[in-house]
N, C-alpha and C positions, 0 to 999 in steps of 0.2 A: 640528606641533610633534610629542616623542620623551619617553618614559617620563622620570621619574617621571610627567609631566602628564597623558599620557594613563588612568592607570590612577585618577586624581583627579579626571577631567573628569566621570563618575557624579554625583557629589556636587555638582559646578556645576551641573550640571543640574537634579539636583533641588530644588537651592535657585530655580534661574529656575523652575521648574514651579510652584512654591508662590508666582510673585510674585514672588521679589524677585531682587535683582541678588548677583552673584557673579564676582572674577576670583581669580588667580594672583596675586600681590604681591610685592616685596621683592627678596631677592637670588637666587630660581629665577629668577624673569625676569630678571635683571643678566646673571645666567650663562648663562642661554639664549639672549641676544643675545650673548656673546662665545664662543658657542659650547664652552661649557665643560663638565665633567661637574657635574652636579646629584644632590643625596642625598636631598634631598625638597624639599617645598613649602608655600607660606603661602597661607591663601584668606585672602580678605576678603568681604564681603559685607553687605549692607543690613539683613539680618535681625540681630532682636536676640538675646542670648546664648538667653533663653526661647523665642525661636521656634526657632532652632536644635535646641536640644533636643526640640520637641517635631517636628520634622521627621524628627530621627535619630534610629532607637531606643536605641543603644550609643552612650551620650557619657560624660565625665567633666570636672569641673572641675577645668581648671587653672590659670584665671586669669579665673573668670567676671567678676572687679569690675572689671577691664579689658576684658571682651568676647570674652575668647577661652575657648574648648570644643573641647574634645579630640573627635573626631569617628574612632571603630572602625568601620571600613570593608574588610572582607575580608582581616582579618589585617594590616592596616596602622593607623598613626593617622595623622590629619592634624588640625592646628590652625588653626582656622576661628574668625576673628575678626570682631567688626562694627565697620562704619567709625564713626571716633569722632574728636572733638576732644580736645585735652587742656587742663583748666585751666593756674593756676599750680602753676610745678614749686617742688619743696621738696627740700632738701639738692644744688641741682647736679645732680639727678637723676633722680628721678620725677614726674608731675604729683600734686599733690593731689586730682585729680576728674578724669574723664574724664565726653564727653557723648557718648551714642549719635547718628549722626545717618544720614541715608539718601542722603548724599550724595559720590561717591568722590573727586571732585576734592579738597573739604576734609580728606578721611581720607587724601592721598598728600601735602598739603600739611604734615603735622603731620611728616614724615618728614624722615631726616637728610640725606641726600645725592640730586641728582638722580637720579642710576644706579639708588637705591635705590629712588625714586617713582614708579614705571612699573608696568602693572596691564595685564593680557592674560587675556582671554575665552578662553571654552571652545573657540573657533573659532580660537584663534590672532592676534586682531586687538588691537593694541595700544594703551592711553588712555597718553599720554605727555605732559598737561599744563606740563613744568616742563621740556621737552627735554633730558631724560636721555637718549634714544637720541643725539641728537649729542655729548652732554657723553661717554658712550660711546665713538663714532667717536672723537673728538677727543683722546679719554684723558685725560679730566681730573676732578679728584675735587673737586665743586664741592657745596655745598651749598645747599638748598632753600630760597631767602629769604635773610636776610642771615646770615652765618656768625656774628657774635658773637651773636645770638638764639639760632641753634641751640644754640651751645657754652654757652651761659648754661644754658640748659634743658638740656641735659644734658651735663657736661662730658667725659664720657667717649666722646662723639664725637670729642674731640680726639684721643684715643688710635685710636681706629677709624678715623681721618683717616687717618692715619700708616699704620696696619697695611693698609689698602687699599693704601696706595701701594706696601707692598712682596709683598701678595698678584698686585697686577694689572701692576705698572709704572708706573702713571699717574702725568702730575703731579699738582701740586696748583694750582688756581685761585689769583692770586694774591690776592683777597680772604680766602680760608681759608687761606692760608698766613700772611698776616699775622693773622689773627684768634688762630692759635695761638702764634704770638710774645706777644700782648697779654695772653691769655686762660689760658695755661699755670697759673699757681698756683692755678686751679678744680681741679685735679687733685690735689689737697690733699683735696678734700672726696671723692672717689671712695674707695669701698674697695678696699686693697689687691690682694683677689683679684679684683676685677674687672679692674684694670690689668692684674696678671699675665696673665691671660685673653689680653688684646688684646696684648700684649709679647711673649707665647709667640709668639703667630702673626705678629708682625712676626720675630721673629727665624728663623723657618720658612719664612717668605715665599721666592720666589723674585728678589726685588728687593727687600732687607732691605738691600743697601747703600744705595744711593737713599733709602730710610727712615730707618735711623738718620744719613745724612746732613742730611736734612729733622728730625729728632729734636735734632740738635746747633745747626743753625743756628736755630731755635725756642729751646732753651733748656729743651726739656722736660723734658732728662734731668735738671732743678734738682727737678723735680717727683716723680721717682722714686726706689725705697727703694734707699738705698746709690750714687746715680750723680751725684748732685748734688757739682758743683765736682768731676767726673771728666771733664772734655770733652777734653783730653790724653793719657787714659789710655783712652777709649772711643776716640777717631782711630786708637788703634793696630788697632783690631778691623776697621777700613776696609781692611788693607792684606790682610786673610787673602779665602782662597777656600774658605767652609764649606757649600757647598753638599750636599756628599756625608754632612755630619753629623747626628745625632740629635740630640734635644734637649737631651738630661741633656750632651750633647758642647757643644752649642753652650753649656750653659750655663758650661761646664769654661772653655773659650775665652774667655765673657765675663768669667770670674774670672781666668785667667792673664792677661788685658789691663789688669785694673785692680791686678793685682800684689798682690793679696789674701794676708795668710800665712794659716797652717794655723787659728792661733786667730781671725782675724777672719772666713775662709770661714761656718761656720756660720751666725755671729749676720746677715751679709749674708743667706743663703739663707732663713733665719727671716723677715727683715724682709719677704723679698717672700711669706711664707707656703706657702713649698712646702714639700709633702708629706714626712712624716720619711723615709719608704722613700726620696726622692731624693735628699735631702739626702744620705745616708749614702752613695749608690751617688757621687752628685760628690765627697764630700771621697774617696771610695775614689779614683777614679780620680783626684783631683787630687795625691792622696802619690804615687800611681805614677806620672803625669806627670815631677812633678820629679826623680824617680829617673831618668827614661826619659832626659830632656833631658839630662842628664849622661854614660848610660854605655848598653852593650846591655843586656838584661835578664838580670840573674843565678836559674839555673832555681830559687831557691827564690823570688824574686819573682814569677815567673811562675805559678808555684802560689799564693802568698800571692794573687794578685792574681784569679786566675780568669779565664774565657774571653772572657767579658763586658767585663771590663774589660781587659784585654789589648788586645783590638778596638778598642774605644774610645781607648785611649790611643794607639796603633797610629796611628788614624784622625787624633789630633790632632795629633800628633809628625809626620806628612806635611803637617798644614795649615800649623804654626809655622815648619818648616822648607821650606815653598813645593814640598815633591818629589811630583812626580806619580806617578811608579811605586809600585805597590802590591806588587812583590814580599817588602820586609820585613812587610807586614801578613801575608801567606798562612806566609812563613817563621816568624815567631813563632808563629803561630797553630799550623803544623804542628809544630812544639817541643813547646808546650803539650799540643796531642794526644796526642804520644808521650810523656808524663811517666805514671812508673807507678801514679801516684796521684792526685788529681785536687783531693782535701778529703779533712779527718783524719776523717771518719768510714770514708773507703776503707782505715785501716788495718787490718790482719789480727788487731792487738793492743788492746786496751782498757789502762784505769788499774786496772782489775782483774787482771789476767794480769799488770801491770808490780807492783802488791805484793805478791800471791802468787810472784810469782818472786823478789824481792827480800828478802822477810819485812820490808817498810818498812810505818809508819802515811803517810797521806796528809800531804802537805804540799809546798813551792816543787819540790824535786826531782822530783814529778812530769811538772810542765811541762815543766821542762830537759830530762829525760828525754824525754820526746814526742819533742822539739823535736829532738833528738839523733839520734832512731830516723827522722821525716819527712827531716833532711837525707841520711843517709847511704842512705835508700830513691833517694830522688830523685837523689844523685850516684852511684848506682850500685853503691855498695858492698856493700849487700845486699838481697835480692829480698824480696818485701812477701807473706812468708810467716812465719806463727805460730811454727814449730818453728826456723826461719833467725834469724829476732830474737831467739827469746829462746838461740840459744848465741851471737849475736852480744854480747846486754846481755850475758849472764854473763862472758864473754869480757872484756868491758871492764869488768865490777866489778870484776876481779879484777885490775885494772893495778893 
């Protein structure tokens, strides 16, 4: 056993010393068996939330109605959840009620996939009533019990199944994949924010090609914002190797494949409920990507794009054109880094200076004049010095 389990072992021991069962459960156990990096652990126990609160002095009620208590221990926090069974599900997402129980297997029985229905005690002994270890060994994603039942309970599990394909590279169990195709319409019952979280993890997974293929074969795209009836465009995405791209760049590549116009991009991203800043960043990238696909960077475009967008556009340019070399990325970043100014606030003069020098009131001429100054500095005609700019500007005004 390794960290972060070792740091949490004292919590399991304290629960056991108080007369209760306690186990590590869920994704941390799965990733431990896969020898993957683990960020945090979840703990399940036979103790009720109020019993947990009596045992540990420092707790926070984060989801006590569903059996979860946050326990603070040595500057770390751990979610400890009581064994439970779920009642009827509402809105294809959450149970109407939960019942606290003392039986581990009944708790594992309510979970989504066999690979996530494994428990491990503080000594490393595994409890695996649904053969999740074998499915991990066989690299198969399989639901606990009937797939249709699990997906009807919580339709987000449909997206989670495909997301796990992307992250783990596993195959989908035949019954599980069949249920995807049949029950895909249930995704319309799920909040877009929840679907986006799964979709973004899917886009960033190491095996996203396999996941997107399943998405299209199952017709799930028809129940995702802006992707319905776009199978042909989405198939273009499979041509590209985007492993080195960041998330905003992968959204941009998707938009490129969907052939969205500038006016359609914002509506598409808003339908996915992306944050305003991310929408702005992606639109910015797409504006310059379309220009870059037609020609090399003009100096003023580098200046207007900014270093981060130049990097993103070049990354996409290489992916779209199937070029492996990165010399051009470094080349254009070097050109950007050599620019005498990087943003308007770098100018040695202000609008007030221009009004004073030319004895003019504010108006459209002010913006035009600043643009001329920017171009002159970027093209090497003048230096970014107040006196030099004033002399050049006064000369221009006399012509």
